[in-house]
BALONU-636317 format. One record per residue (C-alpha): x, y, z. Coordinates in steps of 0.02 Angstrom, whole numbers, plus 50000, padded with zeros to 5 digits. Example, Ala and Ser with C-alpha at 12.3 -4.5 7.8 and 13.67 -1.06 7.14 Angstrom:
// BALONU-636317
[[50615 49775 50390]] [[50684 49947 50357]] 
// end
This chain:
// BALONU-636317
[[50612 54267 60789]] [[50526 54390 60672]] [[50629 54549 60685]] [[50490 54655 60613]] [[50407 54640 60783]] [[50487 54691 60948]] [[50408 54648 61115]] [[50435 54779 61251]] [[50415 54741 61436]] [[50345 54872 61554]] [[50273 54888 61727]] [[50084 54905 61720]] [[50070 55075 61805]] [[50005 55223 61706]] [[50173 55313 61721]] [[50274 55160 61667]] [[50162 55136 61514]] [[50173 55322 61472]] [[50363 55309 61478]] [[50365 55148 61375]] [[50254 55223 61240]] [[50366 55378 61235]] [[50515 55263 61200]] [[50417 55168 61067]] [[50366 55331 60979]] [[50549 55382 60972]] [[50598 55212 60900]] [[50454 55215 60773]] [[50520 55381 60705]] [[50684 55294 60660]] [[50616 55120 60620]] [[50440 55141 60547]] [[50442 54964 60474]] [[50452 54883 60647]] [[50298 54842 60751]] [[50313 54861 60940]] [[50205 54764 61061]] [[50195 54806 61247]] [[50185 54669 61378]] [[50132 54729 61552]] [[50223 54644 61696]] [[50179 54662 61881]] [[50331 54671 61995]] [[50340 54633 62181]] [[50350 54820 62215]] [[50183 54840 62125]] [[50101 54695 62218]] [[50150 54737 62398]] [[50072 54905 62436]] [[50045 54890 62624]] [[50231 54907 62665]] [[50358 55042 62628]] [[50495 54990 62506]] [[50631 54986 62640]] [[50523 54866 62743]] [[50497 54747 62595]] [[50686 54737 62582]] [[50796 54676 62441]] [[50846 54762 62280]] [[50762 54772 62111]] [[50585 54777 62181]] [[50520 54857 62020]] [[50627 54763 61894]] [[50658 54582 61946]] [[50507 54502 61862]] [[50539 54605 61704]] [[50721 54546 61701]] [[50660 54366 61715]] [[50547 54391 61563]] [[50696 54463 61468]] [[50809 54317 61515]] [[50674 54193 61463]] [[50654 54284 61295]] [[50471 54323 61328]] [[50514 54505 61289]] [[50652 54585 61184]] [[50684 54742 61286]] [[50620 54830 61441]] [[50595 55012 61488]] [[50640 55059 61667]] [[50658 55217 61770]] [[50847 55213 61798]] [[50821 55252 61982]] [[50736 55081 62001]] [[50877 54980 61920]] [[50998 54898 62044]] [[51183 54930 62015]] [[51215 54741 62014]] [[51143 54658 61859]] [[51150 54481 61795]] [[51291 54473 61664]] [[51170 54414 61528]] [[51081 54583 61534]] [[51140 54760 61504]] [[51073 54938 61489]] [[51075 54966 61301]] [[51031 55151 61310]] [[50997 55290 61435]] [[50876 55423 61375]] [[50873 55612 61384]] [[50842 55664 61564]] [[50682 55744 61625]] [[50689 55868 61771]] [[50789 55780 61908]] [[50714 55874 62055]] [[50582 55819 62179]] [[50422 55920 62190]] [[50302 55968 62328]] [[50117 55958 62292]] [[50034 56040 62441]] [[49863 56080 62505]] [[49819 56260 62461]] [[49984 56286 62367]] [[50091 56319 62523]] [[50280 56310 62493]] [[50398 56194 62590]] [[50469 56340 62688]] [[50296 56406 62732]] [[50213 56243 62784]] [[50142 56258 62960]] [[50244 56187 63105]] [[50211 56001 63123]] [[50138 55986 62948]] [[50109 55808 62885]] [[50199 55765 62723]] [[50182 55602 62628]] [[50324 55517 62535]] [[50368 55340 62482]] [[50556 55373 62491]] [[50677 55363 62639]] [[50794 55478 62541]] [[50662 55614 62526]] [[50602 55591 62705]] [[50778 55605 62777]] [[50822 55763 62681]] [[50652 55840 62716]] [[50678 55813 62904]] [[50854 55884 62892]] [[50780 56043 62817]] [[50623 56049 62926]] [[50643 55939 63082]] [[50470 55992 63142]] [[50379 55906 62998]] [[50292 55737 63016]] [[50329 55616 62875]] [[50193 55491 62829]] [[50245 55340 62725]] [[50133 55323 62571]] [[50133 55199 62426]] [[50043 55183 62261]] [[50050 55265 62090]] [[50065 55453 62069]] [[49877 55486 62063]] [[49850 55379 62219]] [[49986 55470 62314]] [[49918 55641 62266]] [[49745 55580 62319]] [[49813 55541 62492]] [[49825 55728 62529]] [[49636 55718 62551]] [[49612 55538 62610]] [[49750 55546 62744]] [[49726 55732 62782]] [[49906 55772 62732]] [[49975 55946 62705]] [[50066 55887 62550]] [[50162 55750 62461]] [[50336 55744 62385]] [[50361 55656 62218]] [[50489 55650 62078]] [[50462 55794 61957]] [[50498 55678 61809]] [[50346 55568 61838]] [[50229 55714 61869]] [[50289 55803 61711]] [[50283 55647 61602]] [[50102 55622 61656]] [[50064 55800 61601]] [[50021 55860 61776]] [[50136 56011 61785]] [[49993 56120 61847]] [[49982 56014 62007]] [[50159 56063 62062]] [[50170 56185 62208]] [[50360 56194 62213]] [[50513 56119 62131]] [[50629 56077 62277]] [[50808 56135 62255]] [[50937 55995 62237]] [[51032 56084 62377]] [[50889 56039 62494]] [[50847 55869 62419]] [[50980 55782 62315]] [[50891 55670 62188]] [[50895 55481 62183]] [[51031 55399 62079]] [[50972 55402 61897]] [[50816 55505 61935]] [[50733 55576 61779]] [[50821 55457 61657]] [[50747 55305 61572]] [[50852 55149 61542]] [[50822 55023 61403]] [[50872 54851 61466]] [[50917 54717 61338]] [[51001 54547 61326]] [[51189 54565 61312]] [[51199 54449 61160]] [[51057 54530 61061]] [[51152 54639 60937]] [[50995 54681 60836]] [[50903 54758 60984]] [[51065 54841 61041]] [[51082 54931 60874]] [[50898 54980 60880]] [[50898 55060 61053]] [[51066 55147 61031]] [[50976 55289 60939]] [[50894 55335 61106]] [[51057 55350 61201]] [[51110 55520 61269]] [[51298 55502 61299]] [[51309 55646 61425]] [[51165 55578 61528]] [[51239 55403 61515]] [[51406 55460 61589]] [[51319 55562 61726]] [[51206 55417 61777]] [[51354 55295 61774]] [[51448 55411 61894]] [[51297 55415 62011]] [[51277 55226 62001]] [[51461 55197 62039]] [[51436 55301 62198]] [[51288 55194 62251]] [[51375 55031 62204]] [[51529 55077 62307]] [[51415 55109 62457]] [[51325 54944 62422]] [[51162 55040 62433]] [[50997 55001 62348]] [[50871 55125 62281]] [[50773 55115 62445]] [[50902 55186 62566]] [[50937 55371 62602]] [[51070 55393 62466]] [[51063 55524 62329]] [[51180 55580 62191]] [[51165 55702 62047]] [[51300 55722 61914]] [[51302 55853 61777]] [[51426 55920 61650]] [[51496 56091 61692]] [[51636 56178 61596]] [[51702 56017 61522]] [[51705 55927 61689]] [[51584 55808 61773]] [[51517 55884 61935]] [[51429 55773 62062]] [[51334 55812 62222]] [[51301 55667 62340]] [[51207 55637 62501]] [[51196 55499 62631]] [[51075 55533 62774]] [[51007 55448 62927]] [[50818 55415 62911]] [[50779 55545 63046]] [[50879 55679 62954]] [[50993 55714 63103]] [[51150 55655 63014]] [[51176 55714 62836]] [[51337 55693 62737]] [[51342 55800 62580]] [[51488 55808 62459]] [[51523 55900 62296]] [[51661 55839 62180]] [[51726 55862 62003]] [[51819 55747 61884]] [[51858 55733 61699]] [[51720 55647 61598]] [[51816 55484 61573]] [[51843 55463 61761]] [[51659 55443 61803]] [[51685 55277 61895]] [[51829 55348 61995]] [[51722 55500 62039]] [[51586 55388 62111]] [[51712 55282 62206]] [[51801 55433 62277]] [[51638 55514 62335]] [[51586 55349 62417]] [[51754 55330 62505]] [[51749 55507 62574]] [[51567 55486 62627]] [[51612 55326 62721]] [[51755 55415 62808]] [[51636 55555 62860]] [[51511 55435 62940]] [[51408 55356 62799]] [[51466 55182 62848]] [[51390 55200 63021]] [[51229 55275 62951]] [[51204 55133 62826]] [[51244 54998 62955]] [[51110 55068 63069]] [[50974 55058 62936]] [[50883 54894 62961]] [[50821 54853 62788]] [[50684 54724 62775]] [[50622 54726 62954]] 
// end
């Protein structure tokens, strides 16, 4: 294989391609002699737009086809939103780098710029995420949540087409698209704990490809890597996918790793929130401990009651 050319796999959405080209620009700064080619790959999550993600069922809805291309050596590396990457991965593949993290919060984009607190009683809010819906209903049980799918522009457009009062999206995607002026409100992580890995990009590579591994390592942010690994260990211990109402956000604070977690019932009536600290090297133990305590406080029952794929 000609190592002066690297083939990068990406989902075909505008946001995915924006993120992929951001990664390539960073790599070109360090390796100007290498040519990067983007291959667009449609995933099952991109193809099935008439069902919510929890109803499609399964894990890796936005990565599986890309992983197949990587395993078959059709591409050399892939750029993913870390929140889309399942915690279980085929042993031939690995995450070679985790990028700097964009804003981890969720945002409200509302009709007429009305804040979450000031939305009228019974307001209709669109979201594609059970995690957001559950925490939204815990905060404002009077709201009506409408499931919406599609890319960011499509979802924002549904405020008009579905007569919604607003939509909730990940800040990271909105900001990476350059649409900061659309944001009505950044929702506090105390109200809406982010998805595991939200705001971070992961570069997936073949385990045995030492050349690509050395290339992408320049993109790795070690603090973000440890934080995201702590969050992912929490989700893995709960055996949850990225389409169930689980959230976790880890951050370094005074030399320790601090993590907030949430497990919620889809209707928002049961919410289990925890906050924990651990030394940096104990990130896996932190995730496991948070999962164990969450299970003891009722998360096991909540997760059993969620019928994924029906």
